[in-house]
C-alpha positions as CSV (number, residue, x, y, z in Angstrom):
1,M,15.0,10.2,-7.5
2,T,14.4,13.8,-6.6
3,E,11.0,15.4,-6.5
4,Q,11.9,17.6,-9.5
5,E,12.4,14.5,-11.6
6,T,9.2,12.8,-10.4
7,R,6.1,12.7,-12.6
8,V,2.7,12.3,-10.8
9,L,-0.5,11.5,-12.7
10,V,-3.6,12.7,-10.9
11,A,-6.7,10.9,-12.2
12,D,-10.0,12.4,-10.8
13,D,-13.2,13.5,-12.4
14,E,-13.6,16.4,-10.0
15,E,-11.8,19.4,-11.4
16,A,-11.6,21.1,-8.0
17,I,-9.7,18.0,-6.6
18,R,-7.4,18.0,-9.6
19,R,-6.6,21.7,-9.2
20,L,-6.0,21.2,-5.4
21,L,-3.7,18.3,-5.9
22,H,-1.9,19.8,-8.9
23,A,-1.1,23.0,-6.9
24,S,0.0,21.1,-3.8
25,L,2.2,18.7,-5.7
26,A,3.7,21.3,-8.0
27,A,4.6,23.4,-4.9
28,H,6.8,20.6,-3.8
29,G,8.5,20.3,-7.1
30,Y,6.6,17.4,-8.7
31,S,5.7,17.4,-12.3
32,V,2.0,16.9,-12.4
33,H,-0.2,15.5,-15.2
34,E,-4.0,15.1,-15.1
35,A,-6.7,12.8,-16.3
36,S,-10.5,12.9,-15.8
37,T,-11.6,9.5,-17.1
38,G,-10.4,5.9,-16.8
39,Q,-9.5,5.7,-20.5
40,Q,-7.6,9.0,-20.4
41,T,-5.7,7.7,-17.4
42,V,-4.5,4.6,-19.3
43,E,-3.5,6.8,-22.3
44,E,-1.6,9.2,-20.0
45,V,0.3,6.4,-18.3
46,R,1.3,5.0,-21.7
47,G,2.3,8.5,-23.0
48,K,3.8,10.2,-19.9
49,H,5.2,7.2,-18.0
50,P,4.5,8.7,-14.5
51,H,6.3,7.5,-11.5
52,V,3.2,7.5,-9.3
53,I,-0.5,7.5,-10.1
54,I,-3.1,9.1,-7.8
55,L,-6.3,7.4,-8.8
56,D,-9.9,8.2,-7.8
57,L,-12.3,5.2,-7.6
58,G,-15.2,7.0,-9.1
59,L,-14.2,7.8,-12.6
60,P,-17.1,8.2,-15.1
61,D,-16.3,5.5,-17.6
62,L,-14.1,2.9,-15.9
63,S,-13.9,2.3,-12.1
64,G,-10.6,2.8,-10.3
65,T,-10.6,-1.0,-9.9
66,E,-10.9,-1.6,-13.6
67,V,-8.2,0.9,-14.4
68,T,-5.9,-0.7,-11.8
69,R,-6.5,-4.2,-13.2
70,C,-5.8,-2.9,-16.7
71,L,-2.6,-1.2,-15.7
72,R,-1.4,-4.1,-13.8
73,E,-1.4,-6.2,-17.0
74,W,1.7,-4.3,-18.2
75,T,3.1,-1.9,-15.5
76,Q,4.0,-1.9,-11.8
77,I,3.9,1.9,-11.4
78,P,2.7,2.6,-7.8
79,I,-1.0,3.4,-7.6
80,I,-2.5,5.3,-4.7
81,I,-6.3,5.1,-4.5
82,L,-8.5,8.0,-3.5
83,S,-11.7,6.8,-1.8
84,V,-14.7,8.1,0.1
85,R,-15.7,6.2,3.2
86,G,-18.9,4.9,1.7
87,E,-16.9,2.9,-1.0
88,E,-15.0,0.6,1.3
89,S,-15.8,-2.5,-0.7
90,E,-14.6,-0.8,-3.9
91,K,-11.4,0.3,-2.1
92,I,-10.7,-3.3,-1.0
93,A,-11.4,-4.5,-4.5
94,A,-8.9,-2.0,-5.9
95,L,-6.2,-3.1,-3.5
96,D,-6.9,-6.7,-4.4
97,A,-6.6,-5.7,-8.1
98,G,-3.1,-4.4,-7.4
99,A,-3.3,-0.9,-6.0
100,D,-0.4,-0.1,-3.6
101,D,-2.1,2.2,-1.1
102,Y,-5.2,4.3,-0.5
103,L,-6.3,7.6,1.0
104,T,-9.8,8.4,2.2
105,K,-11.4,11.7,1.2
106,P,-11.1,14.2,2.7
107,F,-7.3,13.9,3.3
108,G,-4.5,16.2,4.2
109,P,-1.8,17.2,1.6
110,G,0.9,16.2,4.1
111,E,-0.4,12.7,4.3
112,L,-0.6,12.4,0.5
113,L,3.0,13.6,0.1
114,A,4.1,11.1,2.7
115,R,2.3,8.3,0.9
116,I,3.9,9.3,-2.4
117,R,7.4,9.3,-0.9
118,A,6.8,5.9,0.6
119,A,5.5,4.5,-2.7
120,L,8.6,5.9,-4.5
121,R,10.9,4.4,-2.0
122,R,9.3,1.0,-2.5
123,A,9.5,1.4,-6.3
124,V,13.2,2.2,-6.1
125,T,14.3,-0.4,-3.6
126,G,11.8,-3.0,-4.7
127,E,10.3,-5.6,-2.4
128,A,13.3,-7.9,-2.5
129,D,15.3,-6.2,0.2
130,S,16.4,-8.9,2.6
131,V,16.5,-6.7,5.8
132,L,13.7,-4.6,7.3
133,V,14.1,-2.3,10.3
134,S,11.1,-0.8,12.1
135,G,11.8,0.7,15.4
136,A,13.3,-2.0,17.6
137,L,12.3,-4.7,15.1
138,T,14.8,-6.1,12.6
139,V,13.8,-8.9,10.1
140,D,16.5,-10.5,8.0
141,L,14.7,-12.6,5.4
142,G,18.0,-14.1,4.0
143,R,18.8,-15.5,7.5
144,R,15.2,-16.0,8.5
145,E,16.0,-14.1,11.7
146,V,13.7,-11.9,13.6
147,R,15.1,-9.7,16.4
148,L,13.5,-7.3,18.8
149,S,16.0,-4.9,20.4
150,G,18.7,-7.3,19.3
151,R,17.1,-10.3,20.9
152,L,16.1,-13.2,18.7
153,V,12.4,-13.8,18.6
154,S,11.0,-17.3,18.1
155,L,8.1,-17.5,15.7
156,T,6.0,-20.4,14.6
157,P,6.2,-21.2,10.8
158,I,2.8,-19.5,10.2
159,E,3.8,-16.5,12.2
160,Y,7.0,-16.2,10.2
161,D,5.3,-16.6,6.9
162,L,2.8,-13.9,7.9
163,L,5.6,-11.5,8.9
164,N,7.5,-12.4,5.8
165,A,4.5,-11.2,3.7
166,F,4.4,-8.0,5.6
167,V,8.1,-7.4,5.2
168,R,8.0,-8.0,1.5
169,H,5.2,-5.3,1.2
170,A,6.4,-3.1,4.1
171,G,4.5,0.2,4.3
172,K,1.8,-1.1,1.9
173,V,-1.8,-1.9,2.8
174,L,-2.4,-5.6,2.5
175,T,-6.1,-6.6,2.4
176,H,-7.2,-9.7,4.3
177,R,-7.7,-11.6,1.1
178,Q,-4.2,-10.7,-0.2
179,I,-2.7,-11.9,3.1
180,V,-4.7,-15.1,3.1
181,R,-3.7,-15.8,-0.5
182,E,0.0,-15.3,0.2
183,V,0.2,-17.2,3.5
184,W,-2.5,-19.9,3.3
185,G,-2.9,-20.3,-0.5
186,G,-5.9,-22.5,-1.3
187,V,-7.4,-22.6,2.1
188,H,-11.1,-21.5,2.2
189,Y,-11.1,-17.7,2.8
190,D,-13.6,-17.6,5.7
191,D,-11.6,-20.3,7.5
192,A,-8.3,-18.6,6.9
193,L,-9.6,-15.3,8.0
194,H,-10.0,-16.6,11.6
195,L,-6.5,-18.0,11.4
196,L,-5.2,-14.7,10.2
197,R,-6.7,-12.8,13.2
198,V,-5.4,-15.4,15.7
199,N,-1.9,-15.2,14.2
200,I,-1.9,-11.4,14.0
201,S,-2.8,-11.4,17.8
202,N,0.1,-13.8,18.5
203,L,2.6,-11.7,16.4
204,R,1.6,-8.6,18.3
205,N,2.1,-10.4,21.6
206,K,5.6,-11.1,20.6
207,L,6.6,-7.9,18.7
208,E,4.6,-5.0,20.1
209,D,5.4,-3.1,23.3
210,D,1.6,-2.7,23.8
211,R,-0.5,-5.1,21.8
212,T,-3.6,-3.1,22.5
213,R,-2.0,-0.1,20.8
214,P,0.1,-1.6,18.0
215,A,2.8,0.5,16.5
216,L,4.3,-2.1,14.1
217,I,1.4,-4.0,12.6
218,I,-1.2,-1.4,12.0
219,T,-4.9,-2.3,11.5
220,E,-6.6,-0.7,8.5
221,P,-10.2,-1.0,9.7
222,G,-12.4,-3.1,7.4
223,V,-9.5,-3.5,4.9
224,G,-6.4,-5.3,6.3
225,Y,-3.1,-4.5,7.8
226,R,0.1,-2.4,7.2
227,L,3.6,-3.0,8.5
228,R,5.3,0.2,9.5
229,S,8.8,0.4,8.1
230,D,11.7,2.8,8.9
231,S,14.0,1.3,6.2
């Protein structure tokens, strides 16, 4: 999919933000549509079928979380949330509701463009790719093999399940609650959160060159984690 073929819906109640994003995205060849309310966002998605949605959390009629939950009932179009730092809890709720990524205001246009490209790649390739490459790390889900610089890495079952979840959502922010739900299922969230942190630490010990400055499993403060992907 080329940028010239790509439709982006910008949903924000601030006209200045919409103008800024419209100009920046159009300059890179994207076809840009706009919405200023939650209801209008849903209508634009139904009518314009955008490839990516840039969604502000603070819409006047419906919250970004409500819009995300509504859209996820019938579409998997990538949703990138816009958030201010003071709305971290809402940002987490939107991700749990099905948003794919988020940006904190203020943000740079270069970062937004990179997030859009990543979202489009995931939409095209899907999350069923059996092999992920990120730097020296290669994960083959079909063979259940994890290699670092070609060397097989031994993981515990929980460590592998955790890495499996990251690989299937590579490049996407996963909240703590999403990870716990995927890896531990019905375990009480507070108990599993401690297990998550322990196993993240163990994975970093095995996969990172420097576990104190992780380059593969990236912490999103207060939200969750993201696995960097080169594939």
